[in-house]
N, CA and C of each residue as an Amber inpcrd file, in Angstrom:
protein
   393
  38.1540000 -17.8550000  12.1460000  38.0040000 -16.9610000  13.2800000
  36.5520000 -16.0860000  12.9450000  36.2470000 -15.8530000  11.8110000
  35.0010000 -15.5270000  11.1940000  33.6620000 -15.9200000  12.3030000
  33.6560000 -17.1530000  12.5110000  32.7030000 -17.8680000  12.9760000
  32.8710000 -17.5300000  14.5180000  33.7440000 -17.5520000  15.0690000
  33.6140000 -17.1860000  16.5450000  33.8250000 -15.6270000  16.4990000
  33.8630000 -14.8920000  15.7160000  33.8290000 -13.2440000  15.9790000
  32.3710000 -12.9780000  15.8960000  31.4080000 -13.8290000  14.7890000
  30.3560000 -13.8960000  14.6780000  29.3620000 -14.5800000  16.0860000
  29.8070000 -15.7550000  16.3740000  29.4640000 -15.7090000  17.5950000
  29.5180000 -15.0830000  18.8240000  30.6850000 -14.1220000  18.8010000
  30.7270000 -13.3980000  20.1350000  29.5800000 -11.7740000  19.9140000
  29.7050000 -11.5440000  18.8220000  28.4700000 -10.5100000  18.3560000
  27.3320000 -10.9730000  18.5070000  26.7020000 -11.8860000  18.4040000
  25.6870000 -12.2310000  18.7840000  25.4100000 -12.6900000  20.0880000
  26.5440000 -13.3910000  20.6490000  26.4430000 -13.2650000  22.3480000
  26.1650000 -11.8030000  22.9650000  27.4220000 -10.9900000  22.7900000
  26.8890000 -10.0070000  23.0690000  25.3830000  -8.8110000  22.7310000
  25.0770000  -9.0760000  21.5330000  23.4370000  -8.7160000  21.2570000
  22.9220000  -9.2810000  22.2070000  22.5910000 -10.6590000  22.5670000
  21.6290000 -11.3840000  23.2810000  21.6880000 -10.7460000  24.8230000
  23.0650000 -10.4670000  25.1670000  23.2120000 -10.1010000  26.3120000
  22.8990000  -8.6490000  26.5810000  23.2310000  -7.6630000  25.7580000
  22.6590000  -6.3530000  25.4570000  21.1800000  -6.0930000  25.6930000
  20.5520000  -6.9770000  24.7600000  18.7760000  -6.8250000  24.8340000
  18.7310000  -7.4930000  26.3170000  18.9940000  -8.1520000  26.9320000
  18.3230000  -8.9150000  28.1030000  18.8200000  -7.5880000  29.1080000
  19.7120000  -7.0720000  29.2560000  20.5240000  -5.9910000  30.1000000
  19.5380000  -4.7820000  30.0720000  19.5220000  -4.7420000  28.6800000
  18.3690000  -3.5750000  28.2800000  17.3990000  -3.5110000  29.1090000
  16.3600000  -4.5870000  29.0080000  15.5210000  -4.8930000  29.4310000
  15.0330000  -4.9670000  30.7320000  16.3620000  -5.3800000  31.7110000
  16.4530000  -5.5170000  32.8390000  16.5910000  -4.1080000  33.5960000
  17.4550000  -3.4620000  32.7330000  17.6550000  -2.1250000  33.2350000
  16.2690000  -1.2750000  33.1790000  15.4300000  -1.4230000  31.6790000
  14.3350000  -0.5820000  31.8350000  13.2890000  -0.8500000  33.2060000
  13.1230000  -2.2070000  33.4270000  12.0810000  -2.5480000  33.8410000
  12.4110000  -3.0590000  35.6710000  13.7800000  -3.8870000  35.4290000
  14.1690000  -4.5160000  37.0460000  14.7630000  -3.4100000  37.6890000
  15.3710000  -2.4140000  36.9970000  16.1970000  -1.6510000  37.9030000
  15.5310000  -0.3660000  38.4530000  14.2410000  -0.0440000  37.6540000
  13.4360000   1.0370000  37.6140000  13.1500000   1.6630000  39.0130000
  12.7700000   0.4160000  39.8740000  12.8800000   0.8590000  41.5370000
  13.9180000   0.9020000  42.2810000  14.8240000   0.3120000  41.9310000
  15.8820000   0.2650000  42.8180000  17.1840000   1.1560000  42.5270000
  17.1530000   1.9060000  41.5440000  18.4100000   3.0060000  41.1920000
  17.8730000   4.2680000  40.7030000  18.3950000   5.1540000  41.3840000
  18.0490000   6.4570000  40.5710000  18.1510000   6.8810000  39.3470000
  17.5910000   7.6920000  38.6620000  17.2660000   7.8440000  37.2790000
  18.8800000   8.2180000  36.6100000  19.5190000   8.9180000  37.0630000
  21.0270000   8.9300000  36.5140000  21.7860000   7.6010000  36.3720000
  21.4610000   6.7760000  37.5160000  22.3000000   5.4860000  37.3110000
  21.5550000   4.7810000  36.3920000  20.4250000   4.6630000  35.8290000
  19.4090000   4.1300000  35.0780000  20.3480000   4.7560000  33.7130000
  20.4890000   5.8540000  33.4430000  20.9100000   6.5720000  32.0830000
  22.1620000   5.6910000  32.1630000  22.8580000   5.8910000  33.4110000
  24.4660000   5.0980000  32.9320000  24.4740000   3.8460000  32.6540000
  23.7380000   3.2350000  33.1480000  23.3360000   1.5470000  32.7760000
  23.0480000   1.5100000  31.4730000  22.2340000   2.6020000  30.8410000
  21.7490000   2.5450000  29.4950000  23.0470000   2.5530000  28.5850000
  23.5860000   3.8500000  28.8400000  25.0310000   3.8050000  28.0620000
  25.6100000   2.5990000  28.1390000  25.7180000   2.0100000  28.7360000
  26.5640000   0.4110000  28.7890000  26.3570000  -0.5490000  27.7920000
  24.5140000  -0.3380000  28.0690000  23.9960000  -1.1470000  27.1680000
  23.6790000  -0.9600000  25.3560000  23.7040000   0.7830000  25.7100000
  24.0420000   0.8420000  24.3000000  25.3050000   0.5410000  23.3790000
  26.5790000   1.1460000  24.1050000  28.2090000   0.6320000  23.6920000
  27.9980000  -0.7040000  23.5020000  27.3950000  -1.8680000  24.3560000
  27.7030000  -3.2580000  23.7710000  27.2100000  -3.3130000  22.7630000
  25.5620000  -2.6090000  22.3680000  25.1420000  -3.4150000  20.8940000
  25.5970000  -2.5940000  20.1710000  26.1940000  -1.1960000  20.0260000
  27.3680000  -0.9300000  18.9980000  28.1610000  -1.8190000  18.3510000
  28.7860000  -2.2020000  19.8990000  30.0330000  -3.1820000  19.2130000
  29.6400000  -4.7220000  18.9770000  28.2200000  -5.0110000  19.4510000
  28.0920000  -6.3720000  18.9260000  27.7470000  -6.1370000  17.0900000
  27.2200000  -5.1010000  17.1810000  27.1630000  -4.9260000  15.5040000
  28.3940000  -4.3490000  14.7080000  29.1200000  -3.8660000  15.5970000
  30.4100000  -3.7620000  14.6040000  31.1370000  -5.0760000  14.5300000
  30.8520000  -6.2870000  15.4850000  31.5640000  -7.2460000  15.2420000
  30.7220000  -8.2210000  14.4890000  29.5920000  -8.0660000  14.1050000
  28.7330000  -8.7690000  12.9790000  29.4130000  -8.2470000  11.7490000
  29.7080000  -6.9290000  11.8260000  30.4430000  -6.2560000  10.5640000
  31.6890000  -7.2030000  10.0770000  32.5070000  -7.1730000  10.9750000
  33.6660000  -7.3680000  11.2390000  33.9410000  -8.8850000  10.5650000
  33.1700000  -9.5380000  11.3690000  33.3380000 -11.4670000  11.0770000
  32.5100000 -11.0860000   9.7830000  32.0830000 -10.5360000   8.9080000
  31.5040000 -10.8310000   7.9920000  32.2630000  -9.8970000   6.7400000
  33.0840000  -9.0000000   7.0860000  34.3770000  -8.0860000   6.0360000
  35.1420000  -9.0660000   5.5640000  34.9580000  -9.3690000   4.2270000
  35.9500000 -10.3620000   3.7960000  37.3850000  -9.3500000   3.3900000
  37.4800000  -8.2240000   3.3590000  38.7420000  -7.7780000   2.8160000
  39.5390000  -7.5640000   4.3040000  39.3150000  -7.8220000   5.3380000
  40.4030000  -7.6120000   6.4000000  41.3010000  -8.9830000   6.4640000
  42.2010000  -8.8320000   7.0180000  43.4610000 -10.0870000   7.1600000
  42.7830000 -10.3700000   8.3710000  43.0150000 -12.1760000   8.2180000
  42.5710000 -12.6230000   9.3420000  43.2390000 -12.0200000  10.9870000
  44.5230000 -11.5820000  10.8820000  45.1590000 -10.9510000  11.8040000
  44.5200000  -9.7550000  12.4750000  44.1220000  -9.0290000  11.5840000
  43.5120000  -7.7580000  12.0100000  42.1200000  -8.1120000  12.5440000
  41.6470000  -8.9940000  11.9340000  39.9440000  -9.5290000  12.5130000
  40.1160000  -9.8330000  13.8470000  41.4190000 -10.9590000  13.8370000
  41.2530000 -11.4790000  15.1380000  41.7360000 -10.5220000  16.3950000
  42.5510000  -9.5590000  16.0410000  42.8670000  -8.3540000  16.9280000
  41.6890000  -7.7060000  17.3520000  41.0470000  -6.9910000  16.2670000
  39.7490000  -6.0770000  16.3610000  38.4360000  -6.7290000  17.3050000
  38.3580000  -8.6130000  16.8910000  37.5970000  -9.1590000  17.9860000
  38.2870000  -9.1620000  19.2210000  39.1710000  -9.4960000  19.5610000
  39.7700000  -9.8280000  21.1160000  39.6020000  -8.3870000  21.4770000
  40.1860000  -7.1830000  21.1340000  39.8530000  -5.7820000  21.6440000
  38.7090000  -5.3780000  21.9790000  37.7770000  -5.5740000  20.8150000
  36.2470000  -5.2510000  21.4760000  35.7750000  -6.0360000  22.3720000
  36.2000000  -7.7100000  22.2800000  35.6120000  -8.4520000  23.6010000
  35.9730000  -8.0620000  24.7910000  37.2540000  -7.5460000  25.0350000
  37.7420000  -7.0040000  26.2250000  37.2310000  -5.6000000  26.2930000
  36.8520000  -4.6920000  25.3170000  36.8180000  -3.7530000  25.2870000
  35.1510000  -3.5370000  26.2030000  34.3470000  -4.2530000  25.8600000
  33.2160000  -3.9910000  26.2380000  33.0440000  -4.6330000  27.5600000
  33.7190000  -5.7020000  27.9790000  33.9640000  -6.5160000  29.2760000
  34.1620000  -5.4580000  30.0850000  35.3930000  -4.5320000  29.7940000
  35.5800000  -3.6930000  30.8800000  35.2000000  -2.1180000  30.8960000
  34.5260000  -1.9640000  29.6400000  33.7010000  -0.6580000  29.1560000
  32.2020000  -0.7920000  30.1300000  31.8430000  -1.7110000  29.4780000
  30.2340000  -1.8360000  29.4490000  29.9670000  -2.4710000  30.5980000
  31.0780000  -3.8610000  31.1530000  30.8720000  -4.3540000  32.3890000
  31.1890000  -3.3540000  33.7310000  31.9120000  -2.4700000  33.4530000
  32.4080000  -1.6970000  34.6590000  31.2710000  -0.4370000  34.4260000
  30.7200000  -0.2090000  33.7620000  29.5290000   0.9640000  34.0760000
  28.3910000   0.2430000  34.5970000  27.8960000  -1.1100000  33.9900000
  26.7660000  -1.8990000  34.8600000  27.3820000  -1.8380000  36.3100000
  28.2920000  -2.5970000  36.5990000  28.6830000  -2.2270000  38.0350000
  28.6640000  -0.7950000  38.7590000  29.5650000   0.0270000  37.9870000
  28.9080000   1.4050000  38.7360000  27.5740000   2.0160000  38.9490000
  26.7260000   1.6170000  38.0170000  25.5760000   2.3710000  37.8810000
  24.5560000   1.6360000  39.1120000  25.0010000   0.1940000  39.1500000
  24.2300000  -0.6320000  40.3050000  25.1170000  -0.6500000  41.5330000
  25.8380000   0.3890000  41.5800000  26.6280000   0.1620000  42.9750000
  26.2980000   0.4810000  44.0210000  25.0500000   0.7770000  44.3020000
  24.6650000   1.2600000  45.6950000  23.5810000  -0.0710000  45.7480000
  23.4490000  -1.4550000  44.6890000  23.1590000  -2.3870000  45.2800000
  23.9030000  -3.5470000  45.8890000  25.2790000  -2.9310000  45.9920000
  25.9880000  -4.0310000  46.5810000  26.7630000  -3.4020000  47.9400000
  27.5050000  -4.4990000  48.2290000  28.2280000  -4.2990000  49.6820000
  29.8750000  -4.0680000  49.0510000  30.3020000  -4.2190000  48.1140000
  31.4210000  -3.8020000  47.3040000  31.0740000  -2.8340000  46.7470000
  32.2430000  -1.7540000  46.9040000  32.1000000  -0.4070000  46.3110000
  32.9330000  -0.5760000  44.8880000  31.9890000  -0.3680000  43.9350000
  32.7680000  -0.6480000  42.6340000  33.5350000   0.7160000  42.1190000
  33.0100000   1.6350000  42.8350000  33.8900000   2.9350000  42.6750000
  35.4220000   2.6020000  42.7650000  35.7780000   1.7100000  43.4970000
  37.3480000   1.2360000  43.4710000  37.9350000   0.5690000  41.9380000
  37.1860000   0.1520000  41.1510000  37.5670000  -0.3200000  40.0030000
  37.1510000   0.3180000  38.9520000  36.7390000   1.8130000  39.3250000
  36.1640000   2.8440000  38.1900000  37.2480000   3.1970000  37.1940000
  38.5010000   2.9650000  37.4930000  39.6040000   3.1050000  36.4010000
  39.7370000   2.2800000  35.5660000  38.7010000   1.1070000  35.1360000
  38.6630000   0.1460000  34.1400000  38.0040000   0.4170000  32.9460000
  37.0570000   1.5620000  33.3430000  36.1320000   2.1720000  32.4050000
  36.9340000   2.7500000  31.3770000  37.6040000   3.7990000  31.3980000
  38.6730000   4.5080000  30.6410000  39.4510000   3.1080000  29.6160000
  39.9280000   1.9860000  30.8140000  40.6990000   1.3520000  29.7700000
  40.1170000   0.5500000  28.8200000  38.6310000   0.0080000  28.8310000
  37.9660000  -0.5050000  28.3340000  37.8200000   0.4740000  27.1730000
  37.2010000   1.6620000  27.1970000  37.0470000   2.5650000  26.0110000
  38.6100000   2.6890000  25.2740000  39.7620000   2.7260000  25.8900000
  40.8750000   3.1320000  24.7370000  40.7300000   1.3310000  23.9060000
  40.6520000   0.4290000  24.6520000  40.7900000  -1.1200000  23.5490000
  39.3650000  -0.7550000  22.2370000  38.4460000  -0.0330000  22.7240000
  37.3510000  -0.0730000  21.8840000  37.8450000   0.7560000  20.6540000
  38.3540000   2.0260000  21.3250000  39.0180000   2.9260000  20.2070000
  40.1130000   2.5380000  19.3410000  40.9580000   1.4800000  19.9400000
  42.2370000   0.9250000  19.2680000  41.2440000  -0.1860000  18.0480000
  40.4160000  -0.8040000  18.6730000  39.6650000  -1.6160000  17.4970000
  39.5550000  -0.8150000  16.2480000  38.3190000   0.0740000  16.5560000
  38.3900000   1.4650000  15.6940000  39.3650000   1.7390000  14.4350000
  40.6110000   1.9210000  15.4140000  41.9000000   2.5660000  14.7430000
  42.1560000   1.2800000  13.5020000  42.4690000   0.1540000  14.1210000
  42.9100000  -0.8810000  13.4220000  42.0280000  -0.9390000  12.2020000
  40.8630000  -0.8740000  11.9330000  40.0150000  -1.4360000  11.0150000
  40.1590000  -0.0750000  10.0910000  40.1180000   1.4010000  10.7860000
  40.5110000   2.6590000   9.7780000  41.7270000   2.4570000   8.9240000
  42.7640000   1.9510000   9.5670000  44.1340000   1.8080000   9.0560000
  44.0530000   0.6520000   8.0180000  43.3690000  -0.3450000   7.9080000
  43.2280000  -1.5810000   7.1130000  42.2150000  -0.6530000   6.1230000
  41.5920000  -0.2550000   6.0400000  40.5010000   0.6180000   5.0820000
  41.5590000   1.7070000   4.3080000  42.3190000   2.4000000   5.1400000
  43.4070000   3.1810000   4.6170000  44.3890000   2.2210000   3.4950000
  44.9220000   0.9780000   3.9840000  45.5270000   0.4680000   3.2160000
  44.7090000  -0.0890000   2.0620000  43.8360000  -0.3020000   2.0600000
  43.1340000  -0.9800000   0.9350000  43.5640000  -0.2820000  -0.9160000
  43.6660000  -1.3510000  -1.4250000  43.6430000  -0.5900000  -2.7020000
  42.1930000  -0.0560000  -3.6480000  42.3570000   0.9330000  -4.3130000
  41.2280000   1.3570000  -4.6720000  40.8770000   1.0370000  -5.7910000
  39.7890000   0.6570000  -6.1610000  39.3640000   0.1380000  -7.4570000
  39.4560000   1.1310000  -8.9190000  40.0450000   0.9760000  -9.6050000
  40.1410000   1.7050000 -10.5630000  39.2780000   1.2750000 -11.9520000
  38.0590000   0.4660000 -11.9340000  37.6460000   0.0600000 -12.8260000
  36.2600000   1.2180000 -12.9570000
């Protein structure tokens, strides 16, 4: 699972950099500044969670079950949260009204929060080193 988590982290990072560049340059003339800032928020959260998955994939103190849960939650969370933000920010470029699926943004955010809670709980359960 470590390798899969690290591969997902690397992939999310690559895509975040590509989308960030696209948003900064390719979308500049196509969408309003407010939408550009919204798009940038999606990129930022995607990159935060790519880095988070790098940590999770390298953190040996987590059980494989917790690591797997976090990896799945973050992957789905980024797809729903950042993905819906990208769609909403570029809504005026499509004939489909992405506002109709805007409800998935908070679901994605909730999945990201739950992943962090799992890490928090696992850290609380760790025994402290008394050396």
